[in-house]
N, C-alpha and C positions, 0 to 999 in steps of 0.2 A: 310352690314358690322356692322351697329349699332345694328342689331338684335343679331349678334354673340357676340358683346361686352356686351350686356345686359345679355345674357346667361352666359358669363364668370363671370360677376359681381354677378350673382345669385349663381353660383358654389362657388365663393370665399366667399360669405356671408354664404352659407351653411357649407362650410368647417370650417370657423371661429366659427360658432355656435356649430358644432360638437366638435371642439377643446375645446371650453369653457365648453361644457357639460362633456367631458371626464375629464378635469381638475377638475371640481367640484366633479365628482364621485370619483376621486382619493383622493382629499382632504377629502371628507366625509368618504371614506373607511379608510384612515389613522387615522382619529379621532376616528372612531368606533373601529378599531383594537388596537389602543394604549390603550384603556380602558380595553381590554381583555388581555393585557400583550404582550408577544413576538409574532411576526408574520414574515412570509417569504414573498419574492416577489411573490411567487405563491399564497399565501393567499391574498395578496393585489390585484393581478390581478383578482382573483376570485371574491372578494368582490366588486371591482370597475367595473367589467365586461369589462376589457380591456385585450389586449394580451401582452405578454412579448415584442413583437416588438414595442409596443407603447412606452415603456421606452427606447428602443434603438433609436427611431425616435425623442424622446423628452428628450434630456439629462438633461434639467432643472428639469423635473419631476423625472427623475432617481436619481438625486442628492438629491431631497427632500425625495424620498422613501428610499434611502440609509441611511439617518439620523435615520430612525426608524426601518428598518427591521433587523432581526436577522442576523448577519454577516455569521454565519456558514451555514445557510440555513436549519438547522434542528431544530426540536422542542426538548425540554429536554428529552422527552420519547424516541425519536429516538436516541438521543445521548447516552442515558443509554443502550439501546438495542445494539447499535453499539459497545459500550465499552465492554459489556458482550460477544458479538460475537468475538471481537478481543481477549479478554482475553482467551476465550475458545480455539481459534485457536492457540494462543501462548503457552498455556498449553500443547496442543496436540503436537505441534512442539517441545517443550522442552522435553516431554516424549520420542519422537522419537529420538531426539539428544542424550539423556542420554543412550538410548538403543544402538545407534551407538558407543558411547564412550565406553560403557561396552564391546561391541564386539571387538573393536579395542584394548582394554587393554588385552583381552584374547589372541588375535592374537599376540600381542607384547610379552606376556609371553611365548607363544609357540615358537616364533622366538628366544627369549633369550634362551629358553630350547634347541632348535635345535643348536643354535650357540655354547652353552656350550658343547653339545654332539659332535659337529664337532671339537672343540678345544681339547676335551678329546681324540677323535679318532686320531687326528694328533699326540698327545703326545704318545699314544699307538703305533702308527705306527713307530715313532722314536725309541721307546724302542725296538720294535720287530726288526727293522733294525739293531740296535746295537747288539742285541742278535744273529741275523743271522750272522753278520760279525764276531762276536766272535767265533761262532761255526765253521764257514768256516775256520777261521785261526787255530783253534785247529785240525781239521780233514783233511784239505787239505795239501798235501805235498808241500814243498817249491820247487820252480824251480830254485834254485841257481846254 
């Protein structure tokens, strides 16, 4: 039983040493990356040679990292590229929407034209009916 406890003490000491070593690597990486300007969590992980899960398992280290990392997670170059991509996509969408609007305006003009033709046709039909009634009354004998 004492042998098992000794092994567990050894494992605990080893884990504590690894934890201290990882903390030191993270502190050193933060200090180094701060001199270079902005950095992301991925940059910090790479520099400190730790995984992202390390920061999930050690919230106090994540709090420290959050003070210094770029909140967006992107470098300035990526942001600029992303902005340009979004702008191009919006310009394309805007062009397509203008085309749809133009098409709809033409369709509306056609509808108005057809509507006006329909109204004119109804008026013509009324006139023709009156003419026919007048002609019938002139040429048909009265049945009195």
